[in-house]
GULOBA-373123 format. One record per residue (C-alpha): z, x, y. Coordinates in steps of 0.5 Angstrom, whole numbers, plus 500, padded with zeros to 3 digits. Layout:
BEGIN
<rec up="Z" east="X" north="Y"/>
...
This chain:
BEGIN
<rec up="691" east="683" north="242"/>
<rec up="688" east="689" north="245"/>
<rec up="689" east="696" north="241"/>
<rec up="691" east="702" north="243"/>
<rec up="687" east="708" north="242"/>
<rec up="689" east="715" north="243"/>
<rec up="686" east="721" north="244"/>
<rec up="689" east="728" north="244"/>
<rec up="685" east="734" north="247"/>
<rec up="681" east="735" north="253"/>
<rec up="676" east="740" north="249"/>
<rec up="669" east="739" north="248"/>
<rec up="671" east="734" north="242"/>
<rec up="676" east="730" north="246"/>
<rec up="672" east="730" north="254"/>
<rec up="666" east="728" north="250"/>
<rec up="670" east="722" north="246"/>
<rec up="673" east="720" north="252"/>
<rec up="666" east="718" north="255"/>
<rec up="664" east="716" north="247"/>
<rec up="670" east="711" north="247"/>
<rec up="669" east="708" north="254"/>
<rec up="662" east="707" north="253"/>
<rec up="663" east="704" north="246"/>
<rec up="670" east="700" north="247"/>
<rec up="669" east="697" north="254"/>
<rec up="675" east="693" north="256"/>
<rec up="677" east="692" north="248"/>
<rec up="681" east="698" north="248"/>
<rec up="687" east="701" north="252"/>
<rec up="685" east="708" north="252"/>
<rec up="690" east="714" north="253"/>
<rec up="688" east="721" north="254"/>
<rec up="693" east="727" north="252"/>
<rec up="692" east="733" north="254"/>
<rec up="697" east="740" north="256"/>
<rec up="692" east="741" north="262"/>
<rec up="689" east="736" north="267"/>
<rec up="682" east="739" north="266"/>
<rec up="677" east="740" north="261"/>
<rec up="675" east="748" north="260"/>
<rec up="668" east="749" north="259"/>
<rec up="671" east="754" north="254"/>
<rec up="664" east="758" north="251"/>
<rec up="663" east="760" north="258"/>
<rec up="670" east="762" north="260"/>
<rec up="669" east="769" north="258"/>
<rec up="665" east="769" north="265"/>
<rec up="672" east="769" north="269"/>
<rec up="674" east="776" north="266"/>
<rec up="669" east="779" north="270"/>
<rec up="669" east="775" north="276"/>
<rec up="675" east="770" north="276"/>
<rec up="672" east="766" north="282"/>
<rec up="668" east="762" north="276"/>
<rec up="674" east="759" north="274"/>
<rec up="672" east="753" north="278"/>
<rec up="665" east="752" north="276"/>
<rec up="668" east="752" north="268"/>
<rec up="674" east="748" north="270"/>
<rec up="673" east="740" north="270"/>
<rec up="678" east="735" north="273"/>
<rec up="680" east="730" north="267"/>
<rec up="680" east="725" north="273"/>
<rec up="672" east="727" north="274"/>
<rec up="671" east="725" north="267"/>
<rec up="675" east="719" north="265"/>
<rec up="674" east="712" north="268"/>
<rec up="679" east="709" north="272"/>
<rec up="681" east="705" north="267"/>
<rec up="683" east="710" north="262"/>
<rec up="690" east="712" north="262"/>
<rec up="692" east="720" north="263"/>
<rec up="698" east="723" north="260"/>
<rec up="700" east="731" north="261"/>
<rec up="704" east="734" north="255"/>
<rec up="704" east="738" north="250"/>
<rec up="704" east="734" north="243"/>
<rec up="709" east="737" north="238"/>
<rec up="709" east="732" north="233"/>
<rec up="704" east="726" north="230"/>
<rec up="708" east="721" north="226"/>
<rec up="703" east="717" north="222"/>
<rec up="707" east="712" north="219"/>
<rec up="711" east="710" north="226"/>
<rec up="704" east="711" north="229"/>
<rec up="707" east="715" north="235"/>
<rec up="706" east="721" north="238"/>
<rec up="711" east="726" north="240"/>
<rec up="711" east="730" north="247"/>
<rec up="714" east="736" north="249"/>
<rec up="718" east="732" north="254"/>
<rec up="721" east="728" north="248"/>
<rec up="717" east="722" north="250"/>
<rec up="713" east="718" north="245"/>
<rec up="706" east="715" north="246"/>
<rec up="705" east="709" north="241"/>
<rec up="697" east="708" north="238"/>
<rec up="694" east="703" north="234"/>
<rec up="688" east="708" north="233"/>
<rec up="688" east="716" north="234"/>
<rec up="683" east="721" north="235"/>
<rec up="686" east="728" north="234"/>
<rec up="682" east="733" north="238"/>
<rec up="686" east="738" north="240"/>
<rec up="682" east="744" north="238"/>
<rec up="685" east="750" north="234"/>
<rec up="689" east="756" north="236"/>
<rec up="688" east="764" north="235"/>
<rec up="689" east="767" north="227"/>
<rec up="692" east="773" north="227"/>
<rec up="692" east="774" north="219"/>
<rec up="699" east="776" north="219"/>
<rec up="697" east="783" north="221"/>
<rec up="703" east="787" north="224"/>
<rec up="704" east="787" north="232"/>
<rec up="697" east="784" north="233"/>
<rec up="700" east="777" north="236"/>
<rec up="705" east="781" north="240"/>
<rec up="701" east="785" north="244"/>
<rec up="693" east="782" north="244"/>
<rec up="690" east="778" north="249"/>
<rec up="687" east="772" north="246"/>
<rec up="681" east="768" north="249"/>
<rec up="683" east="760" north="248"/>
<rec up="684" east="758" north="255"/>
<rec up="683" east="759" north="262"/>
<rec up="690" east="763" north="263"/>
<rec up="688" east="767" north="257"/>
<rec up="681" east="769" north="261"/>
<rec up="685" east="771" north="268"/>
<rec up="690" east="775" north="264"/>
<rec up="685" east="779" north="261"/>
<rec up="682" east="780" north="267"/>
<rec up="688" east="782" north="271"/>
<rec up="690" east="787" north="266"/>
<rec up="683" east="790" north="265"/>
<rec up="683" east="791" north="273"/>
<rec up="690" east="794" north="273"/>
<rec up="688" east="799" north="267"/>
<rec up="682" east="801" north="271"/>
<rec up="686" east="802" north="277"/>
<rec up="691" east="807" north="273"/>
<rec up="685" east="810" north="270"/>
<rec up="680" east="816" north="272"/>
<rec up="673" east="818" north="270"/>
<rec up="676" east="824" north="266"/>
<rec up="681" east="819" north="263"/>
<rec up="678" east="812" north="263"/>
<rec up="682" east="806" north="261"/>
<rec up="681" east="804" north="253"/>
<rec up="680" east="797" north="252"/>
<rec up="679" east="794" north="245"/>
<rec up="676" east="787" north="243"/>
<rec up="678" east="786" north="236"/>
<rec up="673" east="781" north="232"/>
<rec up="665" east="781" north="234"/>
<rec up="664" east="774" north="233"/>
<rec up="661" east="770" north="239"/>
<rec up="667" east="771" north="243"/>
<rec up="668" east="778" north="242"/>
<rec up="661" east="779" north="244"/>
<rec up="661" east="775" north="250"/>
<rec up="668" east="779" north="252"/>
<rec up="666" east="785" north="251"/>
<rec up="659" east="784" north="255"/>
<rec up="663" east="781" north="261"/>
<rec up="668" east="787" north="261"/>
<rec up="662" east="791" north="261"/>
<rec up="659" east="787" north="267"/>
<rec up="666" east="788" north="271"/>
<rec up="666" east="796" north="269"/>
<rec up="659" east="796" north="272"/>
<rec up="661" east="792" north="278"/>
<rec up="667" east="796" north="280"/>
<rec up="664" east="803" north="277"/>
<rec up="671" east="802" north="273"/>
<rec up="673" east="808" north="269"/>
<rec up="673" east="804" north="263"/>
<rec up="671" east="806" north="255"/>
<rec up="670" east="799" north="251"/>
<rec up="671" east="798" north="243"/>
<rec up="668" east="793" north="239"/>
<rec up="672" east="793" north="233"/>
<rec up="669" east="788" north="227"/>
<rec up="672" east="789" north="220"/>
<rec up="666" east="787" north="216"/>
<rec up="659" east="791" north="216"/>
<rec up="656" east="788" north="222"/>
<rec up="657" east="785" north="228"/>
<rec up="656" east="777" north="228"/>
<rec up="658" east="777" north="221"/>
<rec up="654" east="772" north="216"/>
<rec up="648" east="771" north="222"/>
<rec up="640" east="773" north="222"/>
<rec up="640" east="780" north="221"/>
<rec up="635" east="780" north="227"/>
<rec up="639" east="776" north="232"/>
<rec up="645" east="781" north="230"/>
<rec up="640" east="788" north="231"/>
<rec up="639" east="785" north="238"/>
<rec up="646" east="784" north="240"/>
<rec up="647" east="791" north="238"/>
<rec up="642" east="793" north="242"/>
<rec up="644" east="789" north="248"/>
<rec up="652" east="792" north="247"/>
<rec up="650" east="799" north="246"/>
<rec up="645" east="799" north="252"/>
<rec up="652" east="797" north="256"/>
<rec up="655" east="803" north="253"/>
<rec up="660" east="799" north="248"/>
<rec up="663" east="803" north="242"/>
<rec up="661" east="798" north="236"/>
<rec up="666" east="800" north="230"/>
<rec up="664" east="796" north="224"/>
<rec up="666" east="796" north="216"/>
<rec up="674" east="797" north="217"/>
<rec up="679" east="792" north="219"/>
<rec up="685" east="793" north="223"/>
<rec up="691" east="794" north="219"/>
<rec up="696" east="795" north="224"/>
<rec up="698" east="794" north="232"/>
<rec up="704" east="797" north="236"/>
<rec up="705" east="798" north="243"/>
<rec up="700" east="804" north="245"/>
<rec up="695" east="804" north="238"/>
<rec up="691" east="800" north="234"/>
<rec up="690" east="803" north="226"/>
<rec up="684" east="801" north="224"/>
<rec up="682" east="802" north="216"/>
<rec up="686" east="808" north="213"/>
<rec up="684" east="813" north="217"/>
<rec up="683" east="811" north="224"/>
<rec up="688" east="811" north="230"/>
<rec up="685" east="808" north="237"/>
<rec up="689" east="809" north="243"/>
<rec up="688" east="803" north="248"/>
<rec up="690" east="800" north="255"/>
<rec up="688" east="793" north="253"/>
<rec up="687" east="789" north="247"/>
<rec up="683" east="782" north="246"/>
<rec up="684" east="779" north="240"/>
<rec up="678" east="774" north="238"/>
<rec up="678" east="775" north="230"/>
<rec up="679" east="767" north="228"/>
<rec up="682" east="761" north="228"/>
<rec up="688" east="756" north="225"/>
<rec up="690" east="749" north="226"/>
<rec up="695" east="748" north="232"/>
<rec up="703" east="748" north="231"/>
<rec up="703" east="740" north="232"/>
<rec up="699" east="738" north="226"/>
<rec up="702" east="743" north="221"/>
<rec up="707" east="737" north="218"/>
<rec up="703" east="732" north="220"/>
<rec up="702" east="727" north="213"/>
<rec up="695" east="727" north="213"/>
<rec up="690" east="732" north="208"/>
<rec up="690" east="739" north="211"/>
<rec up="688" east="746" north="209"/>
<rec up="693" east="750" north="206"/>
<rec up="692" east="756" north="209"/>
<rec up="690" east="754" north="216"/>
<rec up="692" east="747" north="217"/>
<rec up="686" east="743" north="220"/>
<rec up="685" east="736" north="218"/>
<rec up="680" east="734" north="212"/>
<rec up="676" east="728" north="214"/>
<rec up="670" east="724" north="211"/>
<rec up="663" east="725" north="214"/>
<rec up="665" east="719" north="218"/>
<rec up="671" east="723" north="221"/>
<rec up="676" east="719" north="218"/>
<rec up="682" east="722" north="215"/>
<rec up="686" east="719" north="209"/>
<rec up="689" east="714" north="214"/>
<rec up="684" east="709" north="216"/>
<rec up="687" east="709" north="223"/>
<rec up="686" east="716" north="225"/>
<rec up="680" east="720" north="226"/>
<rec up="679" east="728" north="227"/>
<rec up="673" east="732" north="230"/>
<rec up="673" east="739" north="233"/>
<rec up="676" east="746" north="231"/>
<rec up="682" east="742" north="229"/>
<rec up="678" east="738" north="223"/>
<rec up="675" east="740" north="217"/>
<rec up="669" east="735" north="217"/>
<rec up="665" east="734" north="210"/>
<rec up="658" east="735" north="210"/>
<rec up="653" east="735" north="205"/>
<rec up="653" east="742" north="201"/>
<rec up="660" east="746" north="200"/>
<rec up="662" east="748" north="207"/>
<rec up="664" east="743" north="213"/>
<rec up="662" east="742" north="219"/>
<rec up="662" east="749" north="224"/>
<rec up="668" east="750" north="228"/>
<rec up="663" east="751" north="235"/>
<rec up="663" east="748" north="241"/>
<rec up="656" east="745" north="239"/>
<rec up="658" east="741" north="233"/>
<rec up="665" east="739" north="237"/>
<rec up="660" east="735" north="243"/>
<rec up="655" east="732" north="237"/>
<rec up="661" east="730" north="234"/>
<rec up="664" east="727" north="240"/>
<rec up="657" east="723" north="241"/>
<rec up="658" east="719" north="235"/>
<rec up="666" east="718" north="234"/>
<rec up="666" east="712" north="240"/>
<rec up="661" east="708" north="235"/>
<rec up="665" east="709" north="228"/>
<rec up="672" east="708" north="232"/>
<rec up="670" east="702" north="235"/>
<rec up="667" east="700" north="227"/>
<rec up="673" east="701" north="225"/>
<rec up="676" east="697" north="229"/>
<rec up="671" east="691" north="228"/>
<rec up="672" east="692" north="220"/>
<rec up="664" east="694" north="220"/>
<rec up="662" east="700" north="216"/>
<rec up="662" east="707" north="219"/>
<rec up="656" east="711" north="219"/>
<rec up="656" east="719" north="217"/>
<rec up="655" east="724" north="221"/>
<rec up="651" east="730" north="219"/>
<rec up="651" east="737" north="224"/>
<rec up="644" east="739" north="226"/>
<rec up="644" east="746" north="230"/>
<rec up="639" east="746" north="236"/>
<rec up="640" east="754" north="236"/>
<rec up="645" east="759" north="239"/>
<rec up="645" east="762" north="245"/>
<rec up="650" east="769" north="246"/>
<rec up="651" east="772" north="253"/>
<rec up="652" east="780" north="253"/>
<rec up="654" east="780" north="261"/>
<rec up="648" east="778" north="265"/>
<rec up="643" east="778" north="259"/>
<rec up="643" east="773" north="253"/>
<rec up="640" east="773" north="246"/>
<rec up="638" east="766" north="243"/>
<rec up="636" east="764" north="236"/>
<rec up="633" east="759" north="231"/>
<rec up="632" east="754" north="238"/>
<rec up="630" east="747" north="236"/>
<rec up="631" east="743" north="243"/>
<rec up="625" east="746" north="247"/>
<rec up="617" east="745" north="245"/>
<rec up="615" east="750" north="240"/>
<rec up="610" east="753" north="245"/>
<rec up="615" east="755" north="250"/>
<rec up="619" east="759" north="245"/>
<rec up="617" east="767" north="244"/>
<rec up="619" east="767" north="236"/>
<rec up="626" east="765" north="232"/>
<rec up="630" east="770" north="236"/>
<rec up="629" east="772" north="243"/>
<rec up="632" east="775" north="249"/>
<rec up="630" east="776" north="257"/>
<rec up="629" east="771" north="262"/>
<rec up="628" east="765" north="257"/>
<rec up="634" east="767" north="253"/>
<rec up="638" east="767" north="259"/>
<rec up="636" east="760" north="262"/>
<rec up="637" east="757" north="256"/>
<rec up="644" east="759" north="255"/>
<rec up="645" east="756" north="263"/>
<rec up="642" east="750" north="260"/>
<rec up="646" east="749" north="254"/>
<rec up="652" east="749" north="259"/>
<rec up="649" east="745" north="264"/>
<rec up="647" east="740" north="259"/>
<rec up="654" east="739" north="257"/>
<rec up="657" east="738" north="264"/>
<rec up="651" east="733" north="266"/>
<rec up="654" east="729" north="260"/>
<rec up="661" east="729" north="262"/>
<rec up="660" east="729" north="269"/>
<rec up="653" east="728" north="272"/>
<rec up="648" east="733" north="275"/>
<rec up="651" east="735" north="281"/>
<rec up="657" east="739" north="278"/>
<rec up="652" east="742" north="273"/>
<rec up="647" east="744" north="278"/>
<rec up="653" east="747" north="282"/>
<rec up="655" east="751" north="276"/>
<rec up="648" east="753" north="274"/>
<rec up="648" east="760" north="277"/>
<rec up="654" east="763" north="274"/>
<rec up="653" east="760" north="268"/>
């Protein structure tokens, strides 16, 4: 009997998994791919649309350009997963049965109970989010003047926050727009937990672009006009973007699988298998065991590396074979600040070409492009990757 394999999500984990499963399973299974949108979003480049919305054509890839014709695609929002009955419920009340399931539906933004934050802020988890930020920044700039500039605040100075601030600075430069940009981070340094050298280089690039960096105090409350930072600072704003953390999606909150009590992300073994031997999970929705104390990081790189391996392990499970453990090994980090970039701890190029552990300039910019092009090529081919290159 042909097994029904269902994949939830079209992010890095889901799109990569479709390619991996099709390669490993061939005609041995019927594959159904479920997503709330009919495209894959190159999320780590979606911030480019804040500056130039036409780039959406480069960072969205239709599912039909990724999957084989034999893979069935269903567009819909997953609202429930019933592991006992092996069914998926969608928001139109339809259901999909599965024999084996891969949960790869990503994450949603965490607001940490901060009063007013969810109500008044933009997030950056989708194409619509990026386009909404572009529109509101543009409208705020139109209503402002050089003597009374628009106030744009980015909360959270991790990867997304830094890149968002850089794109808004680029928009300001392109349009000579009257905008003040503030980057607020509750911890003591931007890009928290990372090497001080890369933190310093990122800070320098942001400050050169006149981004006001505020660290060391957390946002405590937000209302319609003001952000309250720490005990004493009040920051009036016109546009607020929040990039400060992730949590599990609503669809997995009640699923009968072992999850983190606080963020509802699903626990898996190093082989991506949950406590239910027919259910696997990868990407941001999963906490994948790794050697040491920490799970695999919730990054695009980790998601697509896991996706490369998931097809083999799900095929092995279906055939009654032992599963392979996976260990994430980062190939380095590249972070854009507008048209510039900083790269750190890169291992995927010959060391003779790398100017130290942390570097910027031409090589960092082109490394950032190469990472995006490599991913796009892996799921669609070189033509689309080459077309996207100039805007990455």
